[in-house]
PyMOL Python script that loads the backbone (N, CA, C, O; Angstrom):
from pymol import cmd

cmd.read_pdbstr("""\
ATOM      1  N   UNK A   1       3.002  -7.698  21.994  1.00  0.00           N
ATOM      2  CA  UNK A   1       2.108  -7.290  20.927  1.00  0.00           C
ATOM      3  C   UNK A   1       1.148  -8.424  20.595  1.00  0.00           C
ATOM      4  O   UNK A   1       1.424  -9.599  20.836  1.00  0.00           O
ATOM      5  N   UNK A   2       0.019  -8.028  20.036  1.00  0.00           N
ATOM      6  CA  UNK A   2      -0.973  -9.038  19.643  1.00  0.00           C
ATOM      7  C   UNK A   2      -1.312  -8.873  18.164  1.00  0.00           C
ATOM      8  O   UNK A   2      -0.706  -8.061  17.464  1.00  0.00           O
ATOM      9  N   UNK A   3      -2.280  -9.648  17.700  1.00  0.00           N
ATOM     10  CA  UNK A   3      -2.660  -9.624  16.280  1.00  0.00           C
ATOM     11  C   UNK A   3      -3.146  -8.246  15.838  1.00  0.00           C
ATOM     12  O   UNK A   3      -2.856  -7.822  14.720  1.00  0.00           O
ATOM     13  N   UNK A   4      -3.882  -7.542  16.702  1.00  0.00           N
ATOM     14  CA  UNK A   4      -4.370  -6.199  16.350  1.00  0.00           C
ATOM     15  C   UNK A   4      -3.200  -5.247  16.152  1.00  0.00           C
ATOM     16  O   UNK A   4      -3.194  -4.451  15.213  1.00  0.00           O
ATOM     17  N   UNK A   5      -2.206  -5.329  17.038  1.00  0.00           N
ATOM     18  CA  UNK A   5      -1.037  -4.474  16.898  1.00  0.00           C
ATOM     19  C   UNK A   5      -0.284  -4.800  15.616  1.00  0.00           C
ATOM     20  O   UNK A   5       0.186  -3.895  14.927  1.00  0.00           O
ATOM     21  N   UNK A   6      -0.166  -6.076  15.291  1.00  0.00           N
ATOM     22  CA  UNK A   6       0.485  -6.476  14.041  1.00  0.00           C
ATOM     23  C   UNK A   6      -0.251  -5.881  12.845  1.00  0.00           C
ATOM     24  O   UNK A   6       0.373  -5.462  11.869  1.00  0.00           O
ATOM     25  N   UNK A   7      -1.582  -5.846  12.926  1.00  0.00           N
ATOM     26  CA  UNK A   7      -2.391  -5.290  11.835  1.00  0.00           C
ATOM     27  C   UNK A   7      -2.117  -3.805  11.643  1.00  0.00           C
ATOM     28  O   UNK A   7      -1.986  -3.346  10.508  1.00  0.00           O
ATOM     29  N   UNK A   8      -2.028  -3.046  12.734  1.00  0.00           N
ATOM     30  CA  UNK A   8      -1.773  -1.608  12.612  1.00  0.00           C
ATOM     31  C   UNK A   8      -0.349  -1.361  12.114  1.00  0.00           C
ATOM     32  O   UNK A   8      -0.120  -0.437  11.334  1.00  0.00           O
ATOM     33  N   UNK A   9       0.599  -2.172  12.552  1.00  0.00           N
ATOM     34  CA  UNK A   9       1.973  -2.019  12.085  1.00  0.00           C
ATOM     35  C   UNK A   9       2.049  -2.263  10.575  1.00  0.00           C
ATOM     36  O   UNK A   9       2.738  -1.532   9.864  1.00  0.00           O
ATOM     37  N   UNK A  10       1.353  -3.274  10.091  1.00  0.00           N
ATOM     38  CA  UNK A  10       1.326  -3.548   8.658  1.00  0.00           C
ATOM     39  C   UNK A  10       0.679  -2.394   7.893  1.00  0.00           C
ATOM     40  O   UNK A  10       1.145  -2.017   6.818  1.00  0.00           O
ATOM     41  N   UNK A  11      -0.397  -1.837   8.450  1.00  0.00           N
ATOM     42  CA  UNK A  11      -1.075  -0.712   7.795  1.00  0.00           C
ATOM     43  C   UNK A  11      -0.151   0.496   7.717  1.00  0.00           C
ATOM     44  O   UNK A  11      -0.087   1.156   6.680  1.00  0.00           O
ATOM     45  N   UNK A  12       0.567   0.796   8.801  1.00  0.00           N
ATOM     46  CA  UNK A  12       1.493   1.935   8.814  1.00  0.00           C
ATOM     47  C   UNK A  12       2.601   1.718   7.790  1.00  0.00           C
ATOM     48  O   UNK A  12       2.941   2.630   7.036  1.00  0.00           O
ATOM     49  N   UNK A  13       3.160   0.518   7.763  1.00  0.00           N
ATOM     50  CA  UNK A  13       4.216   0.227   6.796  1.00  0.00           C
ATOM     51  C   UNK A  13       3.721   0.362   5.362  1.00  0.00           C
ATOM     52  O   UNK A  13       4.422   0.900   4.504  1.00  0.00           O
ATOM     53  N   UNK A  14       2.511  -0.128   5.107  1.00  0.00           N
ATOM     54  CA  UNK A  14       1.938  -0.020   3.764  1.00  0.00           C
ATOM     55  C   UNK A  14       1.718   1.440   3.377  1.00  0.00           C
ATOM     56  O   UNK A  14       1.964   1.830   2.235  1.00  0.00           O
ATOM     57  N   UNK A  15       1.255   2.242   4.332  1.00  0.00           N
ATOM     58  CA  UNK A  15       1.023   3.655   4.068  1.00  0.00           C
ATOM     59  C   UNK A  15       2.342   4.372   3.769  1.00  0.00           C
ATOM     60  O   UNK A  15       2.406   5.215   2.874  1.00  0.00           O
ATOM     61  N   UNK A  16       3.388   4.035   4.517  1.00  0.00           N
ATOM     62  CA  UNK A  16       4.699   4.655   4.280  1.00  0.00           C
ATOM     63  C   UNK A  16       5.236   4.278   2.908  1.00  0.00           C
ATOM     64  O   UNK A  16       5.760   5.129   2.188  1.00  0.00           O
ATOM     65  N   UNK A  17       5.108   3.002   2.543  1.00  0.00           N
ATOM     66  CA  UNK A  17       5.625   2.529   1.258  1.00  0.00           C
ATOM     67  C   UNK A  17       4.901   3.166   0.082  1.00  0.00           C
ATOM     68  O   UNK A  17       5.524   3.489  -0.930  1.00  0.00           O
ATOM     69  N   UNK A  18       3.595   3.348   0.208  1.00  0.00           N
ATOM     70  CA  UNK A  18       2.813   3.884  -0.905  1.00  0.00           C
ATOM     71  C   UNK A  18       2.678   5.399  -0.857  1.00  0.00           C
ATOM     72  O   UNK A  18       2.274   6.019  -1.841  1.00  0.00           O
ATOM     73  N   UNK A  19       3.016   6.003   0.290  1.00  0.00           N
ATOM     74  CA  UNK A  19       2.937   7.455   0.420  1.00  0.00           C
ATOM     75  C   UNK A  19       1.519   7.993   0.520  1.00  0.00           C
ATOM     76  O   UNK A  19       1.266   9.146   0.170  1.00  0.00           O
ATOM     77  N   UNK A  20       0.585   7.164   0.997  1.00  0.00           N
ATOM     78  CA  UNK A  20      -0.797   7.602   1.143  1.00  0.00           C
ATOM     79  C   UNK A  20      -1.113   7.880   2.611  1.00  0.00           C
ATOM     80  O   UNK A  20      -0.372   7.463   3.501  1.00  0.00           O
ATOM     81  N   UNK A  21      -2.225   8.590   2.859  1.00  0.00           N
ATOM     82  CA  UNK A  21      -2.646   8.918   4.217  1.00  0.00           C
ATOM     83  C   UNK A  21      -3.855   8.094   4.666  1.00  0.00           C
ATOM     84  O   UNK A  21      -4.320   8.245   5.796  1.00  0.00           O
ATOM     85  N   UNK A  22      -4.370   7.219   3.784  1.00  0.00           N
ATOM     86  CA  UNK A  22      -5.475   6.357   4.190  1.00  0.00           C
ATOM     87  C   UNK A  22      -5.414   5.055   3.405  1.00  0.00           C
ATOM     88  O   UNK A  22      -4.879   5.004   2.297  1.00  0.00           O
ATOM     89  N   UNK A  23      -5.974   4.002   3.998  1.00  0.00           N
ATOM     90  CA  UNK A  23      -5.975   2.674   3.399  1.00  0.00           C
ATOM     91  C   UNK A  23      -7.340   2.023   3.553  1.00  0.00           C
ATOM     92  O   UNK A  23      -8.130   2.370   4.431  1.00  0.00           O
ATOM     93  N   UNK A  24      -7.583   1.089   2.685  1.00  0.00           N
ATOM     94  CA  UNK A  24      -8.751   0.210   2.789  1.00  0.00           C
ATOM     95  C   UNK A  24     -10.053   0.981   2.997  1.00  0.00           C
ATOM     96  O   UNK A  24     -10.740   0.832   4.007  1.00  0.00           O
ATOM     97  N   UNK A  25     -10.359   1.804   2.007  1.00  0.00           N
ATOM     98  CA  UNK A  25     -11.618   2.562   2.031  1.00  0.00           C
ATOM     99  C   UNK A  25     -11.792   3.344   3.332  1.00  0.00           C
ATOM    100  O   UNK A  25     -12.868   3.360   3.930  1.00  0.00           O
ATOM    101  N   UNK A  26     -10.699   3.994   3.756  1.00  0.00           N
ATOM    102  CA  UNK A  26     -10.647   4.842   4.946  1.00  0.00           C
ATOM    103  C   UNK A  26     -10.727   4.088   6.264  1.00  0.00           C
ATOM    104  O   UNK A  26     -10.951   4.707   7.304  1.00  0.00           O
ATOM    105  N   UNK A  27     -10.550   2.755   6.255  1.00  0.00           N
ATOM    106  CA  UNK A  27     -10.507   2.021   7.529  1.00  0.00           C
ATOM    107  C   UNK A  27      -9.336   2.531   8.368  1.00  0.00           C
ATOM    108  O   UNK A  27      -9.484   2.790   9.562  1.00  0.00           O
ATOM    109  N   UNK A  28      -8.169   2.671   7.732  1.00  0.00           N
ATOM    110  CA  UNK A  28      -6.980   3.198   8.387  1.00  0.00           C
ATOM    111  C   UNK A  28      -6.671   4.567   7.810  1.00  0.00           C
ATOM    112  O   UNK A  28      -6.741   4.766   6.597  1.00  0.00           O
ATOM    113  N   UNK A  29      -6.325   5.519   8.685  1.00  0.00           N
ATOM    114  CA  UNK A  29      -5.994   6.871   8.251  1.00  0.00           C
ATOM    115  C   UNK A  29      -4.964   7.459   9.206  1.00  0.00           C
ATOM    116  O   UNK A  29      -5.036   7.262  10.419  1.00  0.00           O
ATOM    117  N   UNK A  30      -4.006   8.184   8.637  1.00  0.00           N
ATOM    118  CA  UNK A  30      -3.036   8.908   9.448  1.00  0.00           C
ATOM    119  C   UNK A  30      -3.458  10.367   9.464  1.00  0.00           C
ATOM    120  O   UNK A  30      -3.669  10.972   8.413  1.00  0.00           O
ATOM    121  N   UNK A  31      -3.581  10.927  10.657  1.00  0.00           N
ATOM    122  CA  UNK A  31      -3.993  12.323  10.776  1.00  0.00           C
ATOM    123  C   UNK A  31      -3.268  12.938  11.973  1.00  0.00           C
ATOM    124  O   UNK A  31      -3.346  12.418  13.086  1.00  0.00           O
ATOM    125  N   UNK A  32      -2.577  14.026  11.744  1.00  0.00           N
ATOM    126  CA  UNK A  32      -1.835  14.720  12.807  1.00  0.00           C
ATOM    127  C   UNK A  32      -0.913  13.773  13.566  1.00  0.00           C
ATOM    128  O   UNK A  32      -0.829  13.835  14.792  1.00  0.00           O
ATOM    129  N   UNK A  33      -0.231  12.911  12.849  1.00  0.00           N
ATOM    130  CA  UNK A  33       0.719  11.936  13.400  1.00  0.00           C
ATOM    131  C   UNK A  33       0.060  10.849  14.251  1.00  0.00           C
ATOM    132  O   UNK A  33       0.752  10.141  14.983  1.00  0.00           O
ATOM    133  N   UNK A  34      -1.252  10.708  14.168  1.00  0.00           N
ATOM    134  CA  UNK A  34      -1.966   9.652  14.881  1.00  0.00           C
ATOM    135  C   UNK A  34      -2.511   8.653  13.873  1.00  0.00           C
ATOM    136  O   UNK A  34      -2.866   9.026  12.755  1.00  0.00           O
ATOM    137  N   UNK A  35      -2.577   7.386  14.264  1.00  0.00           N
ATOM    138  CA  UNK A  35      -3.207   6.373  13.428  1.00  0.00           C
ATOM    139  C   UNK A  35      -4.657   6.228  13.866  1.00  0.00           C
ATOM    140  O   UNK A  35      -4.944   5.994  15.039  1.00  0.00           O
ATOM    141  N   UNK A  36      -5.557   6.370  12.916  1.00  0.00           N
ATOM    142  CA  UNK A  36      -6.977   6.213  13.201  1.00  0.00           C
ATOM    143  C   UNK A  36      -7.473   4.944  12.529  1.00  0.00           C
ATOM    144  O   UNK A  36      -7.094   4.640  11.398  1.00  0.00           O
ATOM    145  N   UNK A  37      -8.311   4.214  13.223  1.00  0.00           N
ATOM    146  CA  UNK A  37      -8.978   3.062  12.630  1.00  0.00           C
ATOM    147  C   UNK A  37     -10.466   3.303  12.777  1.00  0.00           C
ATOM    148  O   UNK A  37     -10.985   3.442  13.884  1.00  0.00           O
ATOM    149  N   UNK A  38     -11.132   3.349  11.655  1.00  0.00           N
ATOM    150  CA  UNK A  38     -12.565   3.645  11.628  1.00  0.00           C
ATOM    151  C   UNK A  38     -12.873   4.928  12.398  1.00  0.00           C
ATOM    152  O   UNK A  38     -13.877   5.009  13.106  1.00  0.00           O
ATOM    153  N   UNK A  39     -12.000   5.935  12.253  1.00  0.00           N
ATOM    154  CA  UNK A  39     -12.232   7.249  12.847  1.00  0.00           C
ATOM    155  C   UNK A  39     -11.825   7.389  14.302  1.00  0.00           C
ATOM    156  O   UNK A  39     -12.013   8.454  14.890  1.00  0.00           O
ATOM    157  N   UNK A  40     -11.268   6.336  14.903  1.00  0.00           N
ATOM    158  CA  UNK A  40     -10.871   6.384  16.315  1.00  0.00           C
ATOM    159  C   UNK A  40      -9.366   6.199  16.426  1.00  0.00           C
ATOM    160  O   UNK A  40      -8.766   5.439  15.666  1.00  0.00           O
ATOM    161  N   UNK A  41      -8.756   6.908  17.389  1.00  0.00           N
ATOM    162  CA  UNK A  41      -7.319   6.790  17.596  1.00  0.00           C
ATOM    163  C   UNK A  41      -6.995   5.366  18.017  1.00  0.00           C
ATOM    164  O   UNK A  41      -7.623   4.816  18.922  1.00  0.00           O
ATOM    165  N   UNK A  42      -6.011   4.775  17.352  1.00  0.00           N
ATOM    166  CA  UNK A  42      -5.580   3.421  17.697  1.00  0.00           C
ATOM    167  C   UNK A  42      -4.387   3.514  18.635  1.00  0.00           C
ATOM    168  O   UNK A  42      -3.405   4.191  18.330  1.00  0.00           O
ATOM    169  N   UNK A  43      -4.467   2.838  19.775  1.00  0.00           N
ATOM    170  CA  UNK A  43      -3.390   2.788  20.750  1.00  0.00           C
ATOM    171  C   UNK A  43      -2.977   1.329  20.892  1.00  0.00           C
ATOM    172  O   UNK A  43      -3.817   0.455  21.107  1.00  0.00           O
ATOM    173  N   UNK A  44      -1.680   1.074  20.771  1.00  0.00           N
ATOM    174  CA  UNK A  44      -1.180  -0.287  20.893  1.00  0.00           C
ATOM    175  C   UNK A  44      -1.627  -0.922  22.208  1.00  0.00           C
ATOM    176  O   UNK A  44      -1.935  -0.227  23.176  1.00  0.00           O
ATOM    177  N   UNK A  45      -1.657  -2.232  22.225  1.00  0.00           N
ATOM    178  CA  UNK A  45      -2.083  -2.991  23.400  1.00  0.00           C
ATOM    179  C   UNK A  45      -0.996  -2.944  24.481  1.00  0.00           C
ATOM    180  O   UNK A  45      -0.418  -3.969  24.842  1.00  0.00           O
ATOM    181  N   UNK A  46      -0.738  -1.769  24.974  1.00  0.00           N
ATOM    182  CA  UNK A  46       0.253  -1.542  26.028  1.00  0.00           C
ATOM    183  C   UNK A  46      -0.499  -0.885  27.176  1.00  0.00           C
ATOM    184  O   UNK A  46      -0.909   0.272  27.080  1.00  0.00           O
ATOM    185  N   UNK A  47      -0.677  -1.625  28.257  1.00  0.00           N
ATOM    186  CA  UNK A  47      -1.501  -1.158  29.380  1.00  0.00           C
ATOM    187  C   UNK A  47      -1.032   0.179  29.933  1.00  0.00           C
ATOM    188  O   UNK A  47      -1.853   1.058  30.193  1.00  0.00           O
ATOM    189  N   UNK A  48       0.285   0.351  30.120  1.00  0.00           N
ATOM    190  CA  UNK A  48       0.793   1.608  30.665  1.00  0.00           C
ATOM    191  C   UNK A  48       0.501   2.772  29.723  1.00  0.00           C
ATOM    192  O   UNK A  48       0.114   3.852  30.170  1.00  0.00           O
ATOM    193  N   UNK A  49       0.683   2.556  28.429  1.00  0.00           N
ATOM    194  CA  UNK A  49       0.413   3.597  27.444  1.00  0.00           C
ATOM    195  C   UNK A  49      -1.064   3.958  27.439  1.00  0.00           C
ATOM    196  O   UNK A  49      -1.409   5.139  27.409  1.00  0.00           O
ATOM    197  N   UNK A  50      -1.926   2.975  27.466  1.00  0.00           N
ATOM    198  CA  UNK A  50      -3.374   3.230  27.458  1.00  0.00           C
ATOM    199  C   UNK A  50      -3.813   4.005  28.692  1.00  0.00           C
ATOM    200  O   UNK A  50      -4.620   4.929  28.587  1.00  0.00           O
ATOM    201  N   UNK A  51      -3.296   3.641  29.850  1.00  0.00           N
ATOM    202  CA  UNK A  51      -3.641   4.351  31.087  1.00  0.00           C
ATOM    203  C   UNK A  51      -3.183   5.799  31.001  1.00  0.00           C
ATOM    204  O   UNK A  51      -3.920   6.704  31.394  1.00  0.00           O
ATOM    205  N   UNK A  52      -1.978   6.031  30.494  1.00  0.00           N
ATOM    206  CA  UNK A  52      -1.457   7.393  30.375  1.00  0.00           C
ATOM    207  C   UNK A  52      -2.310   8.233  29.423  1.00  0.00           C
ATOM    208  O   UNK A  52      -2.606   9.391  29.721  1.00  0.00           O
ATOM    209  N   UNK A  53      -2.705   7.667  28.291  1.00  0.00           N
ATOM    210  CA  UNK A  53      -3.541   8.401  27.338  1.00  0.00           C
ATOM    211  C   UNK A  53      -4.884   8.751  27.973  1.00  0.00           C
ATOM    212  O   UNK A  53      -5.362   9.879  27.850  1.00  0.00           O
ATOM    213  N   UNK A  54      -5.480   7.791  28.643  1.00  0.00           N
ATOM    214  CA  UNK A  54      -6.768   8.059  29.310  1.00  0.00           C
ATOM    215  C   UNK A  54      -6.588   9.138  30.373  1.00  0.00           C
ATOM    216  O   UNK A  54      -7.403  10.057  30.465  1.00  0.00           O
ATOM    217  N   UNK A  55      -5.538   9.037  31.171  1.00  0.00           N
ATOM    218  CA  UNK A  55      -5.295  10.016  32.224  1.00  0.00           C
ATOM    219  C   UNK A  55      -5.086  11.413  31.636  1.00  0.00           C
ATOM    220  O   UNK A  55      -5.640  12.389  32.141  1.00  0.00           O
ATOM    221  N   UNK A  56      -4.291  11.508  30.574  1.00  0.00           N
ATOM    222  CA  UNK A  56      -4.051  12.811  29.958  1.00  0.00           C
ATOM    223  C   UNK A  56      -5.330  13.406  29.393  1.00  0.00           C
ATOM    224  O   UNK A  56      -5.550  14.613  29.495  1.00  0.00           O
ATOM    225  N   UNK A  57      -6.164  12.585  28.805  1.00  0.00           N
ATOM    226  CA  UNK A  57      -7.427  13.074  28.251  1.00  0.00           C
ATOM    227  C   UNK A  57      -8.392  13.486  29.364  1.00  0.00           C
ATOM    228  O   UNK A  57      -9.080  14.499  29.241  1.00  0.00           O
ATOM    229  N   UNK A  58      -8.445  12.734  30.414  1.00  0.00           N
ATOM    230  CA  UNK A  58      -9.375  12.985  31.513  1.00  0.00           C
ATOM    231  C   UNK A  58      -8.934  14.153  32.369  1.00  0.00           C
ATOM    232  O   UNK A  58      -9.769  14.873  32.917  1.00  0.00           O
ATOM    233  N   UNK A  59      -7.647  14.347  32.488  1.00  0.00           N
ATOM    234  CA  UNK A  59      -7.083  15.329  33.394  1.00  0.00           C
ATOM    235  C   UNK A  59      -6.880  16.689  32.722  1.00  0.00           C
ATOM    236  O   UNK A  59      -5.804  17.277  32.834  1.00  0.00           O
ATOM    237  N   UNK A  60      -7.899  17.190  32.029  1.00  0.00           N
ATOM    238  CA  UNK A  60      -7.776  18.507  31.401  1.00  0.00           C
ATOM    239  C   UNK A  60      -8.322  19.569  32.354  1.00  0.00           C
ATOM    240  O   UNK A  60      -9.257  19.291  33.105  1.00  0.00           O
ATOM    241  N   UNK A  61      -7.762  20.777  32.340  1.00  0.00           N
ATOM    242  CA  UNK A  61      -8.154  21.827  33.293  1.00  0.00           C
ATOM    243  C   UNK A  61      -9.647  22.156  33.293  1.00  0.00           C
ATOM    244  O   UNK A  61     -10.209  22.439  34.351  1.00  0.00           O
ATOM    245  N   UNK A  62     -10.291  22.125  32.149  1.00  0.00           N
ATOM    246  CA  UNK A  62     -11.707  22.498  32.113  1.00  0.00           C
ATOM    247  C   UNK A  62     -12.577  21.560  32.953  1.00  0.00           C
ATOM    248  O   UNK A  62     -13.643  21.956  33.424  1.00  0.00           O
ATOM    249  N   UNK A  63     -12.128  20.331  33.138  1.00  0.00           N
ATOM    250  CA  UNK A  63     -12.870  19.386  33.958  1.00  0.00           C
ATOM    251  C   UNK A  63     -12.578  19.546  35.444  1.00  0.00           C
ATOM    252  O   UNK A  63     -13.284  18.986  36.283  1.00  0.00           O
ATOM    253  N   UNK A  64     -11.552  20.298  35.768  1.00  0.00           N
ATOM    254  CA  UNK A  64     -11.248  20.558  37.169  1.00  0.00           C
ATOM    255  C   UNK A  64     -10.475  19.453  37.856  1.00  0.00           C
ATOM    256  O   UNK A  64     -10.340  19.470  39.080  1.00  0.00           O
ATOM    257  N   UNK A  65      -9.968  18.499  37.111  1.00  0.00           N
ATOM    258  CA  UNK A  65      -9.213  17.409  37.712  1.00  0.00           C
ATOM    259  C   UNK A  65      -7.726  17.730  37.662  1.00  0.00           C
ATOM    260  O   UNK A  65      -7.232  18.311  36.695  1.00  0.00           O
ATOM    261  N   UNK A  66      -7.046  17.356  38.683  1.00  0.00           N
ATOM    262  CA  UNK A  66      -5.601  17.575  38.740  1.00  0.00           C
ATOM    263  C   UNK A  66      -4.933  16.341  39.315  1.00  0.00           C
ATOM    264  O   UNK A  66      -5.538  15.568  40.058  1.00  0.00           O
ATOM    265  N   UNK A  67      -3.681  16.181  38.956  1.00  0.00           N
ATOM    266  CA  UNK A  67      -2.888  15.057  39.501  1.00  0.00           C
ATOM    267  C   UNK A  67      -2.564  15.272  40.927  1.00  0.00           C
ATOM    268  O   UNK A  67      -1.907  14.433  41.544  1.00  0.00           O
TER     269      UNK A  67
END
""", "prot")
cmd.dss("prot")
cmd.show_as("cartoon", "prot")
cmd.util.cbc("prot")
cmd.orient("prot")
């Protein structure tokens, strides 16, 4: 993990403790079980996880790509 991951972990913990769905003037927001930072899905600095998310997003049937 790196400093960015530590920041998101702290934000999630703070949100759980306070029972809110957004923090810091909407910088952090929980929506549909995803953590968003400035409106974008935050993915931990895990190379395998990031590749899988990109692959799943790219490999949708409407685009005609298949594994």
